C-alpha positions as CSV (number, residue, x, y, z in Angstrom):
1,M,10.0,63.1,-33.2
2,P,8.3,65.8,-35.6
3,Q,4.8,65.6,-35.7
4,A,3.2,64.2,-39.0
5,T,1.7,67.7,-40.8
6,E,-0.6,65.6,-43.4
7,P,-2.1,61.8,-42.5
8,L,-0.3,59.6,-44.3
9,L,-1.8,56.6,-46.2
10,G,-1.7,53.0,-45.9
11,P,1.4,51.3,-45.5
12,K,4.0,55.0,-45.1
13,R,1.3,55.5,-42.1
14,Q,1.7,52.0,-40.6
15,R,5.3,52.4,-41.0
16,E,5.9,55.8,-39.5
17,L,3.8,54.1,-36.8
18,L,6.1,51.7,-36.3
19,N,8.8,53.6,-36.4
20,Y,7.5,55.7,-33.4
21,I,6.8,52.9,-31.4
22,R,10.4,51.7,-31.7
23,A,12.1,54.7,-30.7
24,S,9.2,55.4,-28.0
25,G,9.1,51.6,-26.3
26,A,5.7,52.5,-26.5
27,G,2.6,54.6,-27.3
28,S,-0.9,55.5,-26.3
29,V,-3.5,55.4,-29.0
30,N,-4.6,59.3,-28.8
31,E,-0.4,60.2,-28.6
32,L,-0.1,58.0,-31.8
33,A,-3.3,60.0,-33.7
34,R,-2.2,63.2,-32.9
35,H,1.5,62.5,-34.2
36,L,-0.1,60.9,-37.2
37,N,-2.9,63.3,-37.7
38,V,-5.4,61.2,-38.1
39,S,-8.1,59.0,-35.4
40,A,-8.0,56.9,-33.1
41,S,-10.0,54.5,-34.7
42,T,-7.8,54.6,-37.5
43,V,-4.3,54.1,-35.3
44,R,-6.2,50.8,-33.9
45,R,-7.1,49.8,-36.9
46,D,-3.6,50.0,-37.4
47,L,-2.2,48.8,-34.2
48,N,-4.1,45.1,-34.6
49,E,-3.0,45.6,-38.0
50,L,0.6,45.1,-36.9
51,Q,0.1,42.9,-33.8
52,D,-1.1,40.3,-36.0
53,R,1.8,40.5,-38.0
54,G,4.4,40.3,-35.3
55,L,5.5,43.7,-35.4
56,L,4.1,45.0,-32.3
57,E,2.1,44.0,-29.0
58,R,-1.2,45.5,-28.6
59,V,-1.2,46.9,-24.2
60,H,-4.3,48.7,-22.7
61,G,-4.7,51.8,-24.6
62,G,-2.1,51.6,-26.8
63,A,0.8,49.2,-28.2
64,A,4.4,48.2,-27.3
65,Q,7.9,47.5,-29.2
66,I,7.6,43.3,-29.3
67,D,10.8,43.3,-28.4
68,D,11.9,42.3,-23.9
69,D,14.0,45.7,-24.2
70,I,11.6,48.5,-25.8
71,E,13.3,51.9,-24.1
72,P,15.1,54.3,-26.1
73,L,18.4,53.4,-26.7
74,R,20.4,54.9,-23.9
75,Q,22.1,57.5,-26.4
76,Q,19.2,58.8,-27.6
77,R,17.6,59.7,-23.9
78,E,21.0,60.9,-23.2
79,V,20.6,64.2,-25.6
80,S,17.0,64.6,-24.8
81,F,15.8,67.4,-22.2
82,A,19.6,67.7,-21.1
83,A,18.7,70.8,-19.2
84,E,15.7,69.7,-17.3
85,K,17.3,66.7,-16.3
86,R,20.6,68.8,-14.9
87,R,17.7,71.2,-13.5
88,I,16.2,67.8,-11.7
89,G,19.5,66.4,-10.6
90,Q,20.2,69.4,-9.2
91,A,16.7,69.7,-7.4
92,A,16.8,65.8,-6.3
93,A,20.5,66.3,-4.5
94,A,19.1,69.2,-2.2
95,H,16.9,66.3,-0.6
96,I,19.4,64.3,0.6
97,V,21.2,65.3,4.4
98,Q,24.3,64.4,5.6
99,D,24.9,60.7,7.0
100,S,22.5,59.8,4.8
101,T,22.2,56.1,3.5
102,V,20.7,56.7,-0.7
103,L,20.1,54.0,-3.0
104,I,20.0,55.4,-6.9
105,T,19.0,53.5,-9.9
106,G,20.8,54.1,-12.9
107,G,19.4,56.0,-15.7
108,T,20.0,59.3,-17.6
109,T,17.8,61.6,-15.6
110,T,19.0,59.9,-12.2
111,E,22.5,60.7,-13.4
112,A,22.4,64.1,-13.5
113,M,22.2,64.0,-9.6
114,L,25.1,62.6,-9.0
115,P,27.8,66.2,-9.8
116,F,26.2,67.9,-6.9
117,L,26.3,65.3,-4.3
118,G,29.7,66.6,-3.4
119,G,30.0,67.8,-0.1
120,I,27.3,65.9,1.8
121,Q,29.0,64.7,4.9
122,G,28.5,61.0,5.6
123,L,26.9,59.7,2.7
124,T,26.4,56.6,1.5
125,V,24.6,55.6,-1.8
126,L,23.9,51.8,-3.3
127,T,23.4,51.5,-6.7
128,N,22.7,48.7,-9.3
129,S,24.1,50.4,-11.6
130,I,28.2,50.5,-13.7
131,T,27.7,54.0,-14.1
132,V,26.9,55.2,-11.2
133,V,29.5,53.9,-9.5
134,N,31.8,54.9,-12.2
135,R,30.9,58.7,-12.0
136,L,31.2,58.2,-7.9
137,A,34.4,56.8,-8.1
138,P,36.7,60.0,-8.1
139,M,34.1,61.4,-5.0
140,T,36.3,59.7,-2.3
141,D,33.9,61.6,0.0
142,I,30.9,59.0,-0.4
143,D,30.8,55.8,0.1
144,V,29.8,53.7,-2.6
145,I,27.7,50.1,-2.2
146,V,27.3,47.8,-5.5
147,L,24.2,46.0,-5.5
148,G,25.8,42.4,-7.5
149,G,23.5,40.9,-10.2
150,L,22.8,40.1,-13.7
151,L,25.0,42.4,-16.1
152,R,22.1,44.1,-18.7
153,R,24.7,45.4,-20.8
154,Q,22.7,47.8,-23.1
155,E,21.7,49.8,-19.5
156,M,25.3,49.0,-17.6
157,S,23.0,47.9,-15.0
158,L,22.8,44.8,-12.7
159,L,19.4,42.7,-11.8
160,G,18.1,39.9,-11.0
161,H,18.0,37.9,-7.3
162,L,21.2,38.5,-6.6
163,T,20.3,42.5,-6.5
164,V,16.9,42.2,-4.8
165,A,18.8,39.8,-1.9
166,A,21.4,42.2,-1.9
167,V,19.3,45.2,-1.1
168,A,17.3,43.5,1.6
169,E,20.4,43.5,3.4
170,F,20.4,47.5,4.1
171,G,18.7,50.4,5.9
172,I,17.4,53.0,3.3
173,D,16.5,56.1,3.8
174,Q,15.9,57.2,0.1
175,V,15.4,55.5,-3.0
176,Y,15.7,58.1,-6.2
177,I,14.6,56.0,-9.7
178,G,13.9,57.7,-13.0
179,A,10.8,56.2,-14.9
180,F,9.8,54.9,-18.7
181,G,6.6,56.3,-17.7
182,V,4.7,58.4,-14.8
183,D,1.1,59.0,-14.4
184,P,-1.6,59.9,-12.6
185,E,-3.6,57.0,-12.3
186,N,-0.8,54.0,-13.1
187,G,1.9,55.7,-10.8
188,I,5.5,54.4,-12.3
189,T,5.4,52.1,-15.3
190,G,7.8,50.1,-17.4
191,T,8.8,48.1,-20.0
192,N,11.4,45.6,-19.5
193,L,9.9,42.3,-18.6
194,S,13.1,41.0,-17.1
195,E,13.7,44.2,-14.9
196,T,10.0,43.9,-12.8
197,Q,11.0,41.8,-10.0
198,T,14.2,44.2,-9.4
199,D,12.7,47.6,-10.2
200,R,10.1,46.8,-7.6
201,A,12.1,45.6,-5.0
202,L,14.5,48.4,-5.5
203,S,11.3,51.1,-5.9
204,T,10.3,49.3,-2.0
205,S,13.4,49.3,-0.5
206,A,13.0,52.6,1.6
207,A,10.1,54.2,2.9
208,E,10.8,58.0,0.7
209,L,10.8,57.2,-2.6
210,I,11.6,59.8,-5.1
211,V,10.4,59.8,-8.8
212,L,12.9,62.1,-11.2
213,A,11.3,62.5,-14.4
214,D,11.3,65.0,-17.2
215,H,8.1,66.3,-18.3
216,S,7.9,63.9,-21.3
217,K,7.4,61.4,-19.0
218,L,4.0,62.2,-17.2
219,S,0.5,60.3,-19.0
220,R,3.3,58.2,-20.6
221,R,2.9,54.7,-19.6
222,G,4.6,51.0,-20.3
223,P,3.1,47.7,-20.6
224,V,4.2,46.8,-17.1
225,R,3.4,48.1,-13.9
226,L,5.7,48.8,-11.1
227,V,4.8,51.5,-8.3
228,P,0.8,52.4,-7.8
229,N,1.0,56.3,-7.0
230,S,0.4,55.6,-3.3
231,G,4.3,54.4,-3.0
232,I,5.5,57.8,-4.2
233,A,6.9,59.8,-2.1
234,R,8.0,63.4,-4.4
235,L,8.0,63.8,-8.1
236,I,10.4,65.8,-9.4
237,V,9.6,67.1,-12.5
238,D,10.8,70.2,-14.7
239,D,8.8,73.0,-16.0
240,G,7.4,72.2,-18.8
241,A,4.4,69.2,-17.3
242,D,1.3,70.6,-17.9
243,E,-0.3,72.0,-15.1
244,L,-3.6,69.4,-15.3
245,T,-1.2,66.7,-15.5
246,I,0.8,67.9,-11.8
247,A,-2.7,68.8,-10.3
248,R,-4.0,65.5,-10.9
249,F,-0.6,63.9,-9.7
250,R,-1.1,66.2,-6.7
251,Q,-5.1,65.2,-6.4
252,A,-3.8,61.2,-5.8
253,G,-1.5,62.3,-2.9
254,V,1.6,62.3,-4.5
255,T,3.9,65.7,-3.3
256,V,4.7,67.3,-6.9
257,E,8.3,69.4,-6.8
258,T,9.0,71.5,-10.4
259,C,11.7,72.8,-11.1
């Protein structure tokens, strides 16, 4: 979304702020202030007014869309940072060894690794994503196990207590996930409250959790905390990531790989 070139006034500023929140799912006060070219105090005042009108929800350090589903639409995410996601996917696939069992959750970044899985002998993939299943179906050398659950149509993913119960039945070597946001202080955060139980169960189902994120996801926080940095074995991000942010992740004990 383009940066505002001059300060907006009154209702126009609040409308632009609300459009930004709806497109991004959430935003911090500092992020919104930069986008609108106004002070942080002005943003806080606007956020409080918009919350009073029931148009968004104030969260720590910023605001989130009031709906339960506040992630950007999948169609928007598919075209965002496509080249970077492909590099991230290729780098992630290189960490999978033969005769292993991995869990790959849905998302446009994790799905970028799927074309690179062919030729890994003895590979078993668990997933709660119908999209991942469909894309792996032609790869007959890969065993695919679908975790059942309630279908979330917007993302074509399965979630709920059935998914959580199913994943507990398997010995999993690695988990590959994307994230709405991941930052050096709060770790992995999300936006959808209804998916929290499922996301946490999947993320902690193996000793090695590998997070795939393009650089726009770093230092972005959703309202739901999912996994602390201590639970992340490796973060794979494109080379557009800020070096100071990467250094902060490493100081927090996270192994960071850029590509």
